[in-house]
N, C-alpha and C positions, 0 to 999 in steps of 0.2 A: 743304314736307314737314317740315322741321325745326321750324317754328313749330307745325304741327299736333301733332307729337309732344309739344312742351312743354305744349300745352293739354291733351292727354290726361293727361299726368303731373300737371298742376296740379289736375285733377278727381279724381284717384285717391283722395285722402284723404276728400274729400267723399262719394264713393260708399259709403264704409264706414259712413256714418250712415243710409243709405237701405235699411232692411229693413222691409218693409210690416208695420205693426201691432206691431212689436216694439221700435222705437226703434233706437238705435245698435248696431252689431255689437259683441260683446265683443272686447276686445283685451288683449294682454299687453305689458308693457314700455312703450315709447313708441310706441303706435299700431299695433302689429303685430296683424293680425286672427287670432283663434283659429279655425283651420280644420282639417279633417281632413288636408288636403294641406300639404306643407311650403312656406310662403310665401317669396317672395323678400324678404329683409330684410337688415339689418345686425346684427351682434352685437358688443357692447362687453364684453370680458372683463376684469373687475377682480379681481386676485389678492388673497388674504388678507393677504399681506405688505405692510406699509406702504411698502416700498421697491420692490415689484414693478412692472414695466412693464405698461401697459394695451395690450391688443391690440384693434384694430378690424378686423373682417373682414366681407366681403360674402358672404352665404349666398345662392346663386342659386336655391335651392329647386327648384321644379318646372321652372325654366328650365335646370337643369343637364342634361347629356346623359342621365343615367340616373335623373333625379328624386331622387337621393340627397341633394341639398343640397351641391353642390360649393362649397368656400369659397375666397375670394381674400383673403389678408392684405393689407389696404390700407395700414395704418400701425401702428407701435408707438411709443407715447409713454412717456417716463419719467414717474415719479410727480409730480415738481414741476410739469411742464408740464401734465399732466392736472389736477392740483389747481388750477392757475391758470385753467382754462377751464370746468371741469365745472359749477360753480354757475350761471354765466350761460347756458350751453347748456341746462341743465335748465330754467331759468326760461323761456327762449324757446320751447323745445319744448312745455312744458306749456301755455303761452299759446296756441300753435297748436292743440294738442289740444282745449283748452277751446272754442275757436272752432267746432270741428266736433263738440262735445258728446261727445268721447271721453274715456276715463279718463286721468288724469295718472299720472306715475310719478316715481321718483327713482333715482339711481344706487346700486347696492348691490354688495356683494362677490359675485362669480360672473358669470353670463352675463346681460347686459342686452339684450333684443331691441329693435331700433329700426326703425321704419318705413323703407322703402327710400328715400323722398325725404328724410326727415330725416337718414338715414344718409349720403346724398350730401353734404348740407350740413355735417354734422359732419366728414366727411373733408376738406373744403376748409379748415376751420379747423385741424384736426389736422395736415394737410400743411404749412400755413403756419407753425405754431409748433414743429414737431418738432425743428428745429435752430436755432431763433431764440434770440437773447439774451433771457434771461428778463425783463429790464426792458422789453422791447418788446412783450411778450405782451398787456398791457392795451390797447395801441394796436391790435394785431391783432384782438382781440375786438371792439372798437368798430367797426373797419372792416368786419369780417365781419357785424356786426349791421346795418350801413348798406346792405348788399346786399339786394335782394329775393330771395325764395326761388328764383325762376326764374333769376336771375343766378347764384346758388350752384350750381344744377343744371348750368348751362352750363359753369361753371368746373370742376365735377367731371368732366363729360364730356370736356372738352378735356384735362384732366390725366390722366384714367384711360386715354385712348387711347394715350398715349405713355410716361407715367411713373407708372402707377397702382399699382405694387407696393411693398411695404414697404421693399425694399432700394434703391429708385430715388430716394431723397430728395436726391441731390446733382446733379441735372441737370434740364434742360428746365423744364417748367411748375412743378415742385415748387420750384425755386429762384425762379422768377418769382412764385409765390404768397407766398413768404417775404418778398420785397422789397415786393410790392404791398400786402400787409396790414400789414407791420411797420414800414415806414420812415416814412410820412407819413400822418397822419389824413386820411381821405377828405374830410371836410367842410372841412378847411383847403386841401386840394389843389384842390378845385373851387370854392372860394369866390371870387367876383370881387374883384379888388383894390379896397380902399377900402370894402367892405361891412362894416357893423358886425359884431362877434362875435356868433354865435348863442347862444341860451340853451342850457342843458344838455339841455332837453327835445327840442329840434329840431336838435341838433348833428350827428347822423349821418343825413342824408337819403340815400336810395338813388340810385344812378345810373339812367340811363334807357336802358339797353341794349335793353330790349324795349318801350319806349313805342310807342304806335301811330304817332306821328309818324315814327319811325325804321324802320318796317316797310314794305318794298317788296314788291309782289306778284311 
């Protein structure tokens, strides 16, 4: 059941490109479909002040109880930490959007809509760096990039179930993410002893949490 749900989520972005005779669906921000109904997505709010904190919220859209777009504040990042991750996140997200022939975007002052799957992935990184020593953030970004999208979705789900609110950064999965992404580069942690150092291009290989070999019926 859990695997089936991951497969459904994995196909969600692709479905947005399948509109008979018209090409890809129009989107706003990072892959959020422009529809008459309020879509389930994430919103990254960037204040005008250069020192203002960045708020990442999940907007439940039509999934909320009254369809009004109930919001859950997932994380608040101070400006230096946001600055340390935003360019790489933007690059990764735009590459994914290009793969699905969707419009790319960039972070701007104000409200930035983000596709709900990409938003989950962003939360995983933001949760990891929110209270991390700033010198460790580049390691965290590389480790985050080493995970496959479905691995990031799984990490989001596990964290959101117990410690997914903005004020819950000092316990449970939030602390675990901080150490898992910020302490040791993943490619060094899982490299067999004695193997030569990998090149920069293949240094961050993903884990195989969801490889077919590890899936049991």
